[in-house]
C-alpha positions as CSV (number, residue, x, y, z in Angstrom):
1,M,0.0,0.0,0.0
2,L,2.9,2.3,0.7
3,K,4.1,2.0,-2.9
4,R,0.7,2.9,-4.3
5,S,0.4,6.0,-2.2
6,L,4.0,7.1,-3.2
7,I,3.0,6.7,-6.9
8,V,-0.1,8.8,-6.4
9,A,1.9,11.5,-4.6
10,I,4.4,11.6,-7.4
11,V,1.7,11.9,-10.1
12,L,0.0,14.6,-8.1
13,A,3.2,16.5,-7.7
14,L,4.2,16.3,-11.3
15,G,0.7,16.8,-12.7
16,A,-1.1,14.1,-14.6
17,P,-0.7,14.2,-18.4
18,T,-3.7,15.7,-20.2
19,A,-5.0,14.2,-23.4
20,I,-5.3,16.1,-26.6
21,A,-8.9,16.8,-27.3
22,A,-10.3,14.8,-30.2
23,N,-11.4,18.1,-31.9
24,A,-8.0,19.7,-31.5
25,F,-6.9,21.6,-34.6
26,E,-3.8,19.9,-36.0
27,T,-1.1,21.5,-38.1
28,V,2.4,20.6,-39.2
29,I,5.5,22.7,-39.5
30,V,8.4,21.3,-41.4
31,I,12.0,22.3,-40.6
32,K,14.1,22.0,-43.7
33,D,17.4,23.8,-44.5
34,H,17.1,25.5,-41.1
35,R,13.9,27.2,-42.0
36,F,10.2,26.7,-41.0
37,Q,7.8,25.7,-43.8
38,P,5.4,27.3,-43.8
39,D,6.7,30.3,-41.8
40,E,3.2,31.6,-41.1
41,I,0.4,29.4,-39.9
42,K,-3.2,30.4,-39.4
43,V,-5.2,28.6,-36.7
44,P,-8.6,29.0,-35.1
45,A,-8.6,31.1,-31.9
46,G,-10.3,29.5,-28.9
47,Q,-9.5,25.9,-29.9
48,Q,-7.0,23.5,-28.6
49,L,-4.1,22.9,-31.0
50,K,-1.9,20.0,-31.9
51,L,1.3,21.2,-33.5
52,V,3.5,18.6,-35.2
53,I,7.1,19.7,-35.8
54,D,8.7,17.6,-38.5
55,N,12.5,18.2,-38.5
56,Q,13.8,17.0,-41.8
57,D,17.3,18.4,-41.2
58,A,20.0,16.1,-40.0
59,T,20.7,18.4,-37.0
60,P,18.5,19.1,-34.0
61,E,16.5,22.3,-33.7
62,E,14.9,23.9,-30.7
63,F,11.4,25.2,-31.4
64,E,11.0,28.2,-29.1
65,S,8.2,30.7,-28.5
66,H,8.3,33.1,-25.7
67,N,4.6,34.1,-26.3
68,L,3.5,30.5,-26.1
69,R,5.9,29.6,-23.4
70,I,7.3,26.6,-25.4
71,E,10.8,25.2,-25.7
72,K,11.0,21.9,-27.4
73,I,14.2,20.3,-28.9
74,V,13.4,18.2,-31.9
75,P,16.2,15.8,-32.9
76,G,17.3,15.7,-36.5
77,N,15.2,13.6,-38.9
78,S,12.4,13.2,-36.3
79,K,9.0,14.7,-35.3
80,A,7.7,16.1,-32.1
81,T,4.1,16.9,-31.1
82,I,3.2,20.0,-29.0
83,R,-0.2,20.5,-27.4
84,I,-1.2,24.1,-27.1
85,E,-4.2,25.3,-25.1
86,P,-6.8,27.5,-26.8
87,L,-5.3,30.8,-27.8
88,K,-6.8,34.3,-27.9
89,A,-6.8,36.0,-31.3
90,G,-3.4,37.4,-32.2
91,E,0.1,36.7,-33.4
92,Y,2.5,34.3,-31.7
93,R,6.1,34.3,-32.9
94,F,8.5,31.4,-32.8
95,V,12.1,30.7,-33.7
96,G,14.5,27.8,-34.2
97,E,16.8,28.6,-31.3
98,F,19.8,26.9,-32.9
99,N,19.3,28.8,-36.2
100,E,17.6,32.1,-35.2
101,D,18.8,34.0,-38.3
102,T,16.9,31.7,-40.7
103,A,14.4,29.7,-38.6
104,K,11.6,32.3,-37.9
105,G,7.9,32.1,-38.1
106,K,4.6,33.0,-36.6
107,L,1.3,31.4,-35.6
108,V,-1.8,33.6,-36.2
109,A,-4.9,32.8,-34.2
110,E,-8.1,34.2,-35.7
């Protein structure tokens, strides 16, 4: 019984993972040649988002957005999924931290 209560305490401390809503708006951003494609994405405001980052470069990239409070390293030749809570209408900029001169983009919630 002690083990079970310890597990419950750890889950409560760390926060239980939340599922991505079935009606989440999904969009894909490709990283290729150290650039985001597309570099501007329009998404619906007020709806949960599922953002798939497809890094087609051989090197890792860090997807970072201060507005969205996201930092996610995506290894080379791999994908990562980021769940984003519903956004208010507006522009949310992001960069590839490892290649900020070329990897820039924005997400527009409308």
